[in-house]
C-alpha positions, -999 to +999 in steps of 0.1 A: -118-414+195-125-411+158-113-428+126-106-401+101-100-408+064-067-393+053-079-380+019-113-367+030-146-380+041-166-382+072-149-391+105-163-422+122-166-424+160-150-455+174-153-450+211-159-423+237-132-414+262-103-434+247-067-425+243-034-439+232-046-463+206-030-489+183-042-507+151-042-545+151-018-559+124-047-570+102-063-535+107-096-551+119-095-537+154-081-509+175-068-512+211-070-482+234-068-473+270-089-453+295-076-440+327-098-425+354-121-429+384-114-428+420-093-446+429-076-442+395-079-473+373-063-481+340-083-502+315-076-517+280-103-519+254-106-533+219-131-520+193-138-531+157-121-507+132-154-500+116-169-490+150-191-508+175-192-515+212-157-515+228-149-546+248-128-542+280-101-569+281-079-556+309-083-536+341-057-524+366-070-507+398-047-480+412-026-480+380-023-458+350-022-476+317+001-463+289-001-468+251-011-503+240+009-521+213-003-552+194+022-580+189+032-587+153+008-617+151-020-597+167-026-622+195-011-602+224-013-565+235+015-550+257+005-521+279+030-503+302+015-493+335+025-472+365+011-468+400-015-441+401+003-425+431+039-414+430+066-440+432+082-468+413+066-501+404+064-499+366+051-530+349+042-542+314+008-559+312+005-586+285-031-592+275-045-617+250-062-597+223-094-616+229-093-610+267-089-647+275-057-644+295-032-619+309+001-618+327+023-591+342+059-586+332+077-569+361+105-546+350+137-536+369+131-511+397+136-474+390+121-441+399+110-432+364+084-441+339+084-464+309+084-453+273+060-469+247+069-505+242+080-519+208+078-555+198+107-571+179+097-585+145+091-621+155+071-610+186+093-628+211+107-597+229+098-562+240+120-531+238+115-500+258+132-471+276+130-467+314+136-435+333+162-441+361+159-408+380+132-382+375+154-353+386+184-359+364+168-375+334+190-406+332+174-435+314+182-470+301+171-491+272+158-526+280+152-557+260+128-582+277+126-618+263+090-630+267+098-667+261+107-674+297 
């Protein structure tokens, strides 16, 4: 994963093997995921925006991690996750940006995947789409209040 200046310059390597990244609101850090291994494991990392050693702040065995999204205040990162094997069981992992705490937000059951999550402006809710049926392509939009 590289940081590339828009108007020219030298690309700067931030981390090896990362994907699906998001900038922190203050632009000082980048959150990204890695998926791999046997059994498959999803992991969340944070690296300084100028480069350095990535710090793993979340790990989910037998799950695939989706695109991370920082909360508006930068204190929490939301990561959608799915079982590594076929089947339902989508979740949203909520991880403190410093790695000090995490919790899992279960989402309603379905046979499909989750879209990228989006925080509302005050950072009190998450919005996302959820596939209802892989074969027919039906989906629903969900709004999850995080205050409870």
